[in-house]
C-alpha positions in Angstrom: 0.0 0.0 0.0 2.9 2.4 0.9 4.6 1.6 -2.4 1.4 2.3 -4.3 1.0 5.7 -2.6 4.6 6.7 -3.3 4.2 5.8 -6.9 1.0 7.8 -7.2 2.6 10.8 -5.5 5.6 10.7 -7.9 3.3 10.7 -11.0 1.3 13.5 -9.7 4.3 15.6 -9.0 5.6 15.2 -12.5 2.3 15.9 -14.3 0.8 18.8 -12.2 2.5 22.0 -10.9 6.3 21.5 -11.2 6.8 24.1 -8.5 5.3 21.7 -5.9 8.0 19.1 -6.7 11.2 21.0 -6.5 12.7 24.4 -5.8 14.9 25.3 -8.8 17.2 27.6 -6.8 18.2 24.8 -4.5 19.4 22.4 -7.2 23.2 22.4 -7.5 25.1 20.3 -10.0 27.3 18.0 -7.8 29.5 16.4 -10.6 33.1 16.7 -11.4 32.7 18.9 -14.5 30.9 22.2 -13.7 32.6 23.7 -16.9 30.7 21.2 -19.0 27.5 21.7 -17.1 27.8 25.5 -17.6 28.2 25.1 -21.3 25.1 22.8 -21.6 22.7 25.1 -19.6 23.8 28.1 -21.8 23.5 26.3 -25.1 20.3 24.1 -24.9 17.0 25.9 -25.0 14.9 24.8 -22.1 17.8 23.3 -20.1 17.0 23.7 -16.4 20.2 22.3 -14.9 18.4 19.3 -13.5 15.9 16.7 -14.4 12.4 17.1 -13.2 11.3 14.4 -10.8 11.4 13.2 -7.2 8.9 13.3 -4.4 7.1 16.5 -3.1 9.5 18.8 -1.4 12.4 17.3 -3.3 14.8 19.2 -5.6 14.6 17.2 -8.8 17.2 14.8 -10.1 20.7 15.9 -10.8 21.8 16.5 -14.4 24.6 14.2 -15.7 27.7 14.9 -17.7 30.1 12.4 -19.2 33.2 13.1 -21.1 33.1 11.2 -24.5 36.2 12.3 -26.4 39.0 14.9 -26.4 40.9 16.3 -29.4 44.5 17.3 -29.7 43.8 20.9 -28.5 41.9 20.0 -25.4 38.4 20.4 -26.9 35.9 18.2 -25.1 33.0 16.2 -26.5 30.6 15.3 -23.7 27.1 14.1 -23.1 24.6 16.0 -21.0 21.4 14.6 -19.7 18.3 15.9 -17.8 15.7 13.7 -19.3 16.6 14.3 -22.9 20.3 13.6 -23.9 22.6 16.0 -25.7 26.1 15.7 -27.1 28.0 19.0 -26.7 31.5 20.4 -27.5 33.5 22.6 -25.3 36.2 24.7 -27.1 38.3 25.7 -24.1 38.2 26.6 -20.4 40.1 28.9 -18.0 39.9 29.4 -14.3 36.4 31.1 -14.3 35.0 30.8 -17.8 34.2 28.3 -20.4 34.1 28.9 -24.2 32.0 27.4 -27.0 30.7 28.0 -30.5 27.1 29.3 -30.4 24.2 27.5 -32.1 25.8 24.4 -33.5 27.8 23.2 -30.6 25.3 20.4 -29.6 22.9 17.8 -30.9 20.0 16.3 -28.9 17.6 13.4 -28.9 14.9 12.0 -26.7 15.9 10.5 -23.4 14.3 8.6 -20.5 10.7 9.6 -20.6 9.8 7.2 -23.4 7.7 4.1 -23.6 9.1 1.0 -25.2 7.1 1.7 -28.3 8.2 5.4 -28.5 11.8 4.3 -28.2 11.5 2.1 -31.3 10.6 5.2 -33.4 12.7 7.8 -31.7 15.8 9.2 -33.3 19.2 8.1 -32.0 22.6 9.8 -32.5 24.8 8.0 -35.0 28.6 8.1 -35.5 27.9 10.2 -38.5 26.0 12.7 -36.4 29.0 13.0 -34.1 31.4 13.5 -36.9 29.3 16.3 -38.3 29.1 17.9 -34.8 32.9 17.6 -34.5 33.4 19.2 -38.0 31.2 22.1 -37.2 33.2 22.8 -34.1 36.7 22.7 -35.6 37.6 19.3 -34.0 41.4 18.7 -34.1 42.1 22.0 -35.7 44.5 24.4 -34.1 42.7 27.3 -32.3 43.5 30.6 -33.9 40.4 32.9 -33.6 38.4 32.9 -30.4 36.3 35.9 -31.4 33.5 33.5 -32.5 33.3 31.9 -29.1 30.6 32.5 -26.5 32.0 32.9 -23.0 30.0 32.0 -19.9 30.9 31.9 -16.3 31.5 28.4 -14.7 28.6 27.8 -12.3 27.0 24.8 -10.5 23.4 26.1 -10.6 21.4 27.7 -13.4 21.5 31.5 -12.8 18.4 33.7 -13.0 18.2 35.9 -16.1 18.0 39.7 -16.0 14.2 40.0 -16.7 12.0 40.6 -13.6 9.3 38.0 -12.8 6.7 40.6 -13.4 7.8 41.2 -17.0 8.1 37.4 -17.6 4.5 37.0 -16.4 3.3 39.9 -18.6 5.2 38.3 -21.6 3.6 34.9 -21.0 0.1 36.4 -20.9 0.9 38.0 -24.3 2.2 34.7 -25.7 -0.6 32.5 -24.3 -3.6 34.8 -23.9 -5.9 31.8 -23.7 -4.2 30.2 -20.7 -5.1 30.8 -17.1 -1.7 29.9 -15.6 -0.9 31.1 -12.1 2.2 33.4 -11.5 4.0 30.5 -9.9 3.4 28.2 -12.9 4.6 30.8 -15.3 7.8 31.5 -13.4 8.5 27.8 -12.9 8.1 26.9 -16.6 10.0 30.0 -18.0 13.6 29.0 -18.4 16.5 31.5 -19.0 19.0 30.6 -21.7 21.7 33.4 -21.8 22.4 37.0 -22.5 24.5 38.7 -25.2 27.2 41.2 -24.6 24.7 44.1 -24.7 22.1 42.7 -22.4 19.6 41.0 -24.7 18.1 37.8 -23.1 16.7 34.6 -24.5 14.1 32.6 -22.5 12.1 29.4 -23.2 8.4 29.7 -22.7 7.1 26.1 -23.2 7.5 25.6 -26.9 8.5 29.2 -27.7 11.7 31.2 -27.5 11.3 34.8 -26.4 13.9 37.5 -26.8 14.1 40.6 -24.6 16.0 43.7 -25.6 18.7 45.3 -23.3 16.1 47.7 -22.0 14.1 44.7 -21.0 11.3 45.4 -23.6 9.5 42.6 -25.3 7.8 42.9 -28.7 5.2 40.2 -29.4 5.4 40.8 -33.1 9.2 40.2 -33.5 10.4 38.8 -30.2 8.8 35.3 -30.3 9.7 32.1 -32.1 7.7 28.9 -32.1 9.9 25.8 -31.6 8.2 23.1 -33.6 11.0 20.5 -33.2 12.8 20.6 -29.9 15.7 18.5 -31.3 16.3 20.4 -34.5 15.9 24.2 -34.1 19.4 25.5 -34.1 19.3 27.4 -37.4 15.8 28.8 -36.7 17.0 30.1 -33.3 20.1 31.6 -34.9 18.2 33.5 -37.5 15.6 34.7 -34.9 18.4 36.0 -32.7 20.1 37.7 -35.6 16.9 39.3 -36.7 16.5 40.8 -33.3 20.0 42.3 -33.3 21.8 39.7 -31.1 25.3 40.7 -30.1 25.1 44.0 -31.9 25.1 47.5 -30.2 21.6 48.5 -28.9 19.9 51.6 -30.2 16.9 52.8 -28.3 
């Protein structure tokens, strides 16, 4: 009877309000590679830094990182998992920061939340996929120009973005006017990705990417992108960011 109750509680936690199952700010990555963790959470849209799950009052399940390969110039190919699985490439690391190519430094596929039947039809990463990923990230080529790298601080916890909760809630109501989500539900399911050098910020809003300008303004006409394939959106996201002036000086 006790086992049945625990199982029921676990299922309810995962399927209803995520905020009742974990506190995002309490989840720390405990592994040996915080530099790899930091790249993943700043590269993959919707990455929380942990896997949703556990009992009420828990903090979720730790994300996993595993080194797969290293080239002659200390680039690292690694796997990152928090439900879905991604293969990611790090260009270099120093004492406080880690560096990577934007947009095409990772590939992803469905992970653990699959039935047996779904697993038979889900896409898996092939050796050819990994070779293409390496090629796109200058694998085994001498590093000569780091100006194309993104630099992020090494952390063990997903940092909050620069946009206030009030503005995130207002943006969510614009994106989903038909929904009656609570403030807590909106904040829990809105996930920061990263900022550019001028203060623009990208967030994931459950199937959409939203871009805020350095003055924290949000334009529903130009600042929203629907993500139709969560495993194959890199080019769409790159073009969307470029169209909104990503990494260019901001003119009010």
